[in-house]
N, C-alpha and C positions, 0 to 999 in steps of 0.2 A: 315140561310139567309145570302147571301153575300152582302158586301157594297163596295162602290167605294174606289179606292186606296187613301191613305193619304200619308203624307210626312214621316211617320215613317216606316222604313224597318222591315222585319222579323228579329227577333233576335234569338240568339242561343236557348234560352228557350222560344218557341213560343206556345201560347195557341189558335192560330187562325186556327188550322188545322181541317178540316171537316172529316167525316168518309170515304169519297172517296179519301182522300189524298190531296184534294185541300185546298187552303187558303180561309178564310172567306173574305179576302180583294181581290177585283178584280184587274186585271192587268191594265197597262196604257191605254189599248184599251177597258177597261170595260168588259173584258171577263175573265172567270176563269183561274187560274194558279195553278200549283201544288206546295206544300211546299216540299223542298228538302234540304239536308245538303250540305255543301260546297264541299264535296267529289264527288258530281255529275259531276263536271267539269272534273274529272279524267276519269270517265266513257265515257263522250263524246269525250275526247281526244283520247281514244283507238278506238272508233267507227270511228271518222273522219280520224284518221291516217291510219286505215286499208283501208277505201274507197279511200284514196289518193294513198297509195302504190299500190293498185290493179287496179288503174284507166286505165292503158295501156291495160290490158287484158279485162277489162269491156268495154272499148271503142270499141273493135271489135264487141261486141254485141249491144251497144247503137247506133252505127252508122247504124245498120240495124233494129233499133226499137225493140231490143230484150233484153233489160235490165230491170228487174223487182225488185222492192223494196217492202218488206212486213214487216209491223210493227204490231205485235199482241197485244201490250199494249201501244198504242200510246200516251195516255194522251191528254191534251188540246192544246199542242203546245208551251206553255211557263211555266217557273218555277220562283218561288221566292226562292232564296238561303238564308237560315238562316245565317245572317251575324255574323261573329265573331267580326268584327270591326264596331262599331256603325256608321250609316249613309253611309255605303258602298253601292254603287248601286248594286242591287241584283236581277233584273229581266232579265232572259236570255231565249233564245230559247232552247227547248228540242230537243231530237234526231230527231223527226219527221220534224220540221221546218228546222233544220240544213241540213238534207238530201235533202229536197225540194229545198233549196237555193244553192245547189252545182252546180258549173259551169262546172268543168272538168269531162268528161265522165258521164254526168247525166243519171239518170234512165228514162226510157220511160213510165213506168207504175208504179203506186203506189197503194198499198192496206193498208189501215189503219183500225185497229180494236181496240175498247175499249168498255168494258161492260157498262161504264157510258155514257149515252146519251149526257149529258151536255159537256163532254170532246170532243166527236165527233162533236157536233154542233160548239163548239169553234174552233176546229182544221179546220173545213170546212171554217169558216169565215176568219180565219187567212190566210189560203192558198189562198182563193179567193181574199182577199185584197192584197196579195203579187203578185199573177200572175193568171190571168184568164186562160191563156193557160195551165199552169201547173195544175190548178184545174180541167181542162177537162180531165187530164190523171189520176185522182185519183178516187178510189172506197173506200167507207166508210161503216163500219159495227159497230153497237152499241149493239151487242149481245155477249154472251160468246164466246171467241175466240176458245175454245176447241170444240165447236159445229160448229162454222162458218168454221173452217178449212177444213172440209170434202167437203162442196160445193165449197170452194175456190180451192181446189186441182183439183176437177173435171174440173173447168174452166181453170186452168193453164195447165192441161194436153192436152188441145186442141192445145196448142202451146208448146209442150214439149221441143223443141230445145232451148228455151230461157234460159238466165242466171238469177238466183234468189238469192237475198241477203235477209236474214230474220233476223230481229232484235227482240229478245225475252227478254223483260225486265219487268217481273212481280214484284209486291211488295214483294211477298213471294211465297213459294212452293205450297201453297194451291190454287193459281190462275192458275197454269200450270199443265196439265196432260201429261204424257209421250205419250199418244195416239196422241197428237198433233205433237210431234217429229216424231212419226211413220208415220203419214199421210204425213208429209213433205218429208220423205225419198223416196216417189214415184217420186219426181223430180230428174232428173239426174244431172243437173248443178245447184248446190246449195251450198251456204255458209251460216252458221248460227252463229250469235254472241249471245251466251246464257248467261244470268245473272243467276249465280249459287248462291243462297242466303244462303251461309254457316253460316252467323251470326245468321239469324233467325232460322235456323235448329238447331244449337247448343243450342239455348235458349229454344227450345220447343220440341225437338224430344222425350224426355222421356214422356211427357204428351201425345203426339200424339200416341205413341205406345200403350198406355192404352185404346185408343178408338177403337170402332168397325170399323169405317171408318178411315183408316190410310192415312193421307195426304202424307206421304213419299212414301207409296206403289203406290199411284196414280202418284206422281211426277216422280218416277223412273220406273214405270211400272212393278214392281216386289217387292216381300218381301225378296229377297235374302240378301239385305243389313243387315237385322236383324241377320241373321246367321253369316255374316262376322263380324259384330260388336261384337257378343257374343264371337267370337274367338280372335279378336285382341284388343277389348276395345278401339278402336280409331275410333270415329264416322266419322271423315273426311276421313280416309283411306277406311273405309267400304263404304261410299257413293260414293267416286270417283271411286273405283274399280268397283262398281256396275254400275255406269253411263257409264264407258268405255266399259264394257262388253255389255251393252244394245245397245250402239251406234254402236259398231263393228258388232253386229248381224244385224243391219239395213243397213250395207254397208258404214257407215261413216269411213273415214280413219284418218283425221287430229284430233286425240284425244289423242295422246301420248300412252305410255305403262307404266303400273305401275310395276317398277322393283326395287323400293327402299322403305324403311319405310317412307322416307320423300317425300310424294306425291307432295308437292309444287314444287320440282325440276324436276319432271318427266313429268308433264302435262303442255302443253303450255297455261298458264293462265295469266290474268292480275288481280292482287289482288287490290281491292278497299278498303281502310281503312278510318276510321273516324279520327277526330282530335286528338284522344288519341292513334292512331296507332293500333287500334283493327280492325281486318279484318271483313268487313261487308258482302262482297260477292266477287265473282270472275267472270270475263268474260272469257268464253271459246269459242274459235273458232272451229266450227265443219264443216267439209267439206268432200266431196267424192273424191277430187282431190289433188294430192300431192303438186301442186304448192302453194296451200294455206298455207302449212307448211312454205315455204320460206317467204311468205308475213308476216305471223304472227310472225315469228322469228324476222323479221326486225322491226315490230311494237314494240316488247317487248325489243329491244336493248336499247332504251332510254325511260324512264318514263316521266310522266307529269311534274315532277320537274327538268327534264334535266339530271337526274342521270342515268348513264349507268348500265345495268344489268351485274352482275358478273356471269360468267358461270364456 
């Protein structure tokens, strides 16, 4: 049961987290919020920076009412960041609300999906409170995104000429099926920003492989990664090589090529690390068009801390 917000912020070691990832404490608007670590701001940095850098191209579509945003794990719209410094203000917008509030080359249609109905209800309320006109451009789904995607693609293909940006940010690999990426590949003009949960995979993959229903097989759409891992004994390399091959088979181009033992330097990714500098996950931009390579390279030139990337 959730209770109203008090003056005490979430702290680093927080016991208020519910099973759905939300906090037991409600937000300042008395609606649910997700519990997240301070590194989430880095994730939103890359999301917003890509949307900003690509705005000129997107504007060509948005001016004609043809720019579509899809968020398959949208959450409730706001987060509590577990504060490292006590009493630090820690309620922020998540990716869904940040995209809604964009002014430059905004999207014309929004699709939000989250399997948790309370998250969708909260997001609906927050968007409506922000802008009735934008709310009218939104569609909401509170079922499994991996099932919802098939009907959504059928709808989107009626206007196949539009540009689509898809944000896929699940809690872990068990929430996303590769069949969803496959369904999205039917769209011609599409960019996908994918959360690749390498941290959770490294912690659990040995246990997963012992089970009949293999989470990573569903996540990658194949069991070939196991053969690769048996050969190289490098789980990251095996997973990334498998992902790249699977995506190339679907016609995606902006996924890099694996030509080095150090996969981190060959794939255009944004690594998100925790406060102990341990990699939690990576954001990978996937696209069918080469111009996305240029945009993503610009995004990665300077990180959230202002540090330039060394090439």
